[in-house]
Steps between C-alpha positions, in 0.01 A plus 500: 500500500793739575611464141195680380534786746865527404413530132228760576767700668717479182189619293471800737867579449411597145321800648702785642376685808475810284279316252274367779457843650440662165235237417335552837487878447330462155233287672452761769448758219308298242346200696556141410482465124612135452594201710882537486504728808284271727714200399815695583348602830393144584850357416668751721256443786542118476876533515496738785254286688742204469796706628640598159546851356392640842656837405198542269242459789400868497478512118283186510260658756466804274433280199253267683306802630455611135407161367238416772347842492499542124415145358125512601452834316776514234295360218212751560732795538716408198199418291667184360648171614803527721594136550308448820415147378863412546590722786264410779638148531852639530412752765297249706782249499740773611263610785490142625880487504525845676252391768680161552834677542391712799723785363215742452260665746159329513327842451693533168420144367137545616483828304625314194234229557228771538607669181490165306161422654365794291539313178189434298604242249242622242656846511858416573577230235495543117386154373159429650338177376136538403222316678436232398866446429634510144861468379716805583867551510767391749476817707184355641704223662748754638205684662361174628821405675534855639162471668584150613808642681281778657266218623792284620635803695164572659483844329183430299284215372382551139432130440231567247737724293777236534263229380375688193851610404617139519202377297599738221843336476383141476409548133864554412674172587578258220485120519846496664410744773697780341351853499410657179557881491435654165761373248619247761819667625682249719571757775122550559434133523760455773446828682119472492529139634730636771219744611249206514764313694546775751122538546484122588809521725353797690170330575263509208244233562221611272291327232797472252766357731465149369499605138817714558670213671421289202649754268818492701511113474448520121772761452750344738713297252500765234625750753812282550539428126486869396803601724802490280835339599631839607202543748302757285139518418393467129533796259185640343279813511505807713697557820745225412881501564492696824657380819165493672403208263708248699405657825129430447583153369687428815205619703255282306731199546507570878122492496513168310735350752271599784194386303648146444626473854150567620381219286761271658715477184847603633678377191308734273538777747880461479491526121342844520743608773772402257339698218468811728874469588589479124305819433659678802853383387438658160413837657788526748778586253285777358458652845861468589627724222625848568231657279174328547243503225136379508511339154737232360736727309783740571365821335478805725190472733382848382510396133189285542654251269289175474215655696138573435388854594362370823801288592724779638752442768310662797213247447672184376826499708309499834251249352785253526516561876119464528490152345804399706307600809204290391740203463632576851144519637401156354839332554510190717862428594412150621451397141832366351575598139526178295587491134209354303528157341618438145172574328538873610865508379448334162163574321297637226201689636215706338260765625148528373450653154425835677864537615649321196823402661719190486777448747780245455770411751770246494772518773619857541358620163155662456307623198174681464287544199206743448287374205263794486672803643358837605689724258478805731770324696622184344543296180400144411766229509774382732534802725719372786794269554643494851766283670543469879811691608531711177365864477167470329533797273800358310280303263145617524252553791215657313440557131484824310208677339502764237281742704548441870264656770819589693795733443800384302819669387389512134215378280517129407521419128268197557422203728763262621496167668681167442291374217476361150480701172400340171509648149168584348507642147774765509525555877510317830233464761598449868333335791555815713288706266164398645340336192616143561295244672702271738353147547675283765508177295738300714664514844690240701747463778776235533766445752735691260301788366173710481349540160213695325398530144274772352329483165470864386249620245348819362127518415474130531795428267797304637831692475759331720586286800691647791666270754663588835706240679666557833777273638791529738730671249263763364189576301452421133243664277423336165275630223377288212319637201435439130681828416792716610495546879669686779526510877485855638683569826608792720855596585528703827718806490411722796308514822526883511836496667703200395597439140540134400789357298361344185720250302356386168578266212287348226390215719530629867424807707628536854372767739718551806408709810500484878751215469252273307443400135202448273594304194284461195634241240379341186623291206325743276590868435440783752406852374395829659341836409670651801180693592447581871201363688404582863295328766469582872846347579703671238612491138539217248606448140298265273695217341376200304622154396380400151451171302324357210226265638632474849718685745616439860631730764673392819497735803755439775525697832 
């Protein structure tokens, strides 16, 4: 448990005292305008209450006074949503820690309680489910768990509101118990399931408890399969590639560990404890750097590189700490982390058609396909290859889209993933361009490799077969077609600070950085247009291996 608090402290180290006080002054002058400030307040208060960062005690009291007094009225006074759906849970959890610590006068904590008791959920929150319930967005779940926390803390009991908000969310789970936000971004599957998990953990026992528990059982295996060999959540959609991604994954796995322990299955509980540890182990090096960023690149924080407009530092850096606290709150240290059995280390796994993902792992190597990408953020094809112990960006962590809904250094000349291209008339058509249908025609697993085979078509007409095979010594992509064909692949050249060394010949490309190599090799010829492409992690060149009716590319990390 202390690990989570220690990492929260490192997250807070990214904020200077000057920054914290300037942020506080802006809220005093303009009221709460979004949920970054309450999250920062809660993180400071939780740390202070646990004997850490105690020099910030007075600053915390000033911030907590603002949050508790303003949250019930901020939406009405600002005339728009201010993130209360997210904030109330954070502030209540902080209040409980402050009360437990005995470090604050009871008159003060009672005042905070009395202020929070003024919340009218129908006026405070933004996403109010209709009656009878109908499908609404994931903010309704955040509001539901915020009210469940108020109920848990004895500050209010809006059970009818909680129940209707929960009912509105039950329309959005797929057959695997994954949460379907619009366009199925993977972050909002995981983070919305985490809100439902917290609601259960903190005492929800309403009409939908059994159904929620069944969803967690259905999604349990996929939750393990989707974690890459480096400890990361899948790519895909909005709010991806931020440090808070692995923080909320760790929190969700802490819930699963507790969930299975309560069912008497200590073996499974240990698996999720192990997955939580892997996610945390991934975060630690990012938080130990001299210059901490909230997104997985090394561009200056104020550049906004890789970020959506809403995903700025003040909001999303501290969000990492918020999810680490939820992991701390649900952590049971009596559960021993146990590496899952072989079927979770070597596998081929599919999501439902709604999330259109295929995950492969064999040993230390991991691959992720998206067969129907959201082109606001991603591209169809093989969008990720990770190897345990190797920096994930050196090959590819997330594909590249021509028109991303996040900031990049320059405009992209097109889409880019690891994918096939076949000659049609006088030009080439590529799997990453969004007009190819991927049909998983074959998959199997042996004691020596994991294998999948796609039959790819356009408008019902077969074009080519794409094969991905993972074994101990690397990943091999093979394309077979009745015409000239290619395999398109990215060559990493910068993370915003580091420039890679690229050595190339007609049959091999080697990318060297951070003391590691990514090697692409083929018996065919390799070519490049040397155009620059950018995703959230940095910059890549596009290369391709070409052949007549078939071509293979081997990738070694």
